[in-house]
N, C-alpha and C positions, 0 to 999 in steps of 0.2 A: 171119885166118892160118889158114895151108894147113892142114888136117889135123896135118900129120906137124912143124909146127913148134909143135902148142899141146899133141901129143903128148910130145913132146922136151922141152920146157919146162916144163910138167906133171910128168915125170918126174925133171929137173933136183932140181925146187923142194921134191917133196915128198919126195926121196930125200933132200932135205939137209936140211930137217926133221927127218925121222925120224932122221939119223943124231948130228943137237944133243939129243934127246930122249933116246936111250941116254947121252950123254955127260954124267956130273956138274957139269951149270953149269944144274940149277935150285937156288931157294930157297925154302923156305916160308913161306907167311903167320903172322906171327906169334903170330896168335891161332887160330887153327885151320890145326893144323901138313899136316895131310891135304891142305891145298890150295897148290899151289905156283906160284910163276914161272918161265916159263920160255921162253927164248928162243928154243924151236922151231918158235915161230908166226910168225915172224920172217920164214923163206923166204917162207911160205905166203902170207904179205899183200903179200911184195916180188912176187911174181906174180900178187896180182891189180891189186895199182898200176900195176905194169906191162909186165903184158900181156893183162889181163882180165879178164872173171868167170870164163870156160871155164876155164881155165888156171889161176885163181884156184881157185876152185871142185875141177878135177878134181887141183890137189897135196896142196888137203886132202884128198881120198882117197885119194888114194896115202898121205902120212901116217899116214891112220886105219888102211889096207887094213897096212905094214909095224908103225907101233904094236901091229897083234891079234897080230900071228905073233910080237914081238919085248919088246913091252913089256912093264908091268907089270898087274898087275891084269886083265886079258883077258878075256873082253871089254866089260867095263863101262867100266876108267878109257877106252882108246881111246875106244871109242863117244865116253863125255861131252867130251871130248876134241874130238872132232868137230863136235859140236852147238855147244858154245864157238865155235868157230873159223867154221863154215857160218852161226850168228847173225850174227855180227861182220860178215862178208862179206857180206850181206845187207842189216844196216845202213845200210853204209861205200856199198854202189850206193843204196840207197835215197835216201840222202842224198845224194848225189853228181845222182840223178836230179829231184829236188825243188832243186837249187839254180840251176838256170834258168845255166849255164853256167859259173855264178862260182867260182875256184879256193877264194877262201878261205871264202866259204860254203858251197860244196862238202866242203871241209876239218870246217866245224862240226858243220854238217846229217849230212857222215857220222861224225861222231867222237860224237853225241848219238842217232845211230840203231840204229849200232852198238852201245852202249853200252845202250843199250834194253833190244834186243832180247837180245844175250844173256843181260843180266840178268834178263828175260822167264822167256829158255828156260832159264837154267840154276837158275832159281830153283825152277821147274817139276818138271826131271830132278831138282833133290837132293832137297826135296819126296818122291818120289816111295819113291826110294833111302832118302833114310834113314829113312821108316815103313816102309815094305813092304818092300824087296829087303833092305838091311840093315842092321837096326838097331844092330847093333854100333858103325857106324860113328857115329851119333848118340850113345850111348852115348860114344863115347872127344870126340867133339864138344864132346858138353857140361863133359866134364870138363878139357879142353883149354881154351874156355876159361872155365871157373869157375875154371880157379889161376890161369890169364893178367888174369881182369876184380877178382878176389881176390873173387868175391860164390857165394852159394849157391843152388842155383836151386829149392828150392819146387814151383815151375810146369812139367809137360813142356812144355805151348804159349806162356810167356814164354821157358825156352829154345830150342824149336826157333824161334821169330821172331827172334831176335837172331842164331841162325847165320846164319838165310836172308838176314838184312841182312846182317850182314858178310861173307856171298858174295857177296853181291850187291856190294861196295866192292871187296875184292878181284878181281870178273871187271872192273869198270871200272877200275882199276888196270891190268889184265891188258889193258884194251886202249889203255892208255896206254904200257904197256913194248911193244907188239905194234905201233902203229900210227907212233909216230915214227918211232922208232928206220930202221923199212922207206921211211919217208917220206927222210930222211936219206941213207940206206945206195944209197936208189935213184938221189936226185941227185946220191951222188958216183960214182954209174957212168956218168950220162949225162955230167958235166963229164970223166970220165979216158978218156972214149971206150971204153967197157965192153958199154955199150948194144949189143949186138949189131950189125944194120946197119939198126935201129931208127930213127928222124926225131929220134922222142919217146914217155914212156911213152904209157902208155893214157891217163892220169889226166890227163893235157897236153891230149889229144884231146877231152874232153868238158866240161875245167875250165880255161877260159883264166885267165889272169891278172890277178886284180886283186881 
């Protein structure tokens, strides 16, 4: 892709993601309410699947930059969101590369590696934030999880372990929320002739159907 097209595509999808992020379109993960499901990741994933890794990561950077200016809990909140999205995109790319051009295998491996890298990255990031940077979030998470499960934690280690496990579950679910609607919308764009002047999405150029 030409540099100007990369820049334009990245800016459009990154800005769209930022707009969706500030709109009231998110909803909390019931067990740990400060974790929120957001549709804002979908434009970034569409940029990745439709136009390639570079537009995808630049869209993620644009998303991060705008959220840092206008989002909540800056700069930590936007940085955490960027880590989640970037690790997911990297995992998708690894899965596609290992699939030997099979579309179904590529999606399967992409989902598995995307989920794995996102979970590992966010588990490490949450561990640092909850224990060292913002321990008040750990207290809030313990109270929320205790109320949701109907149990009282006598050991900080047990509570932290369960919080990180449920955070991992949240990230896997968010991977599904970001990937599958993106695939559906991208296919609709192609069928309706809205996919600019390209013959096929980037994902179709590296993964054949089958």
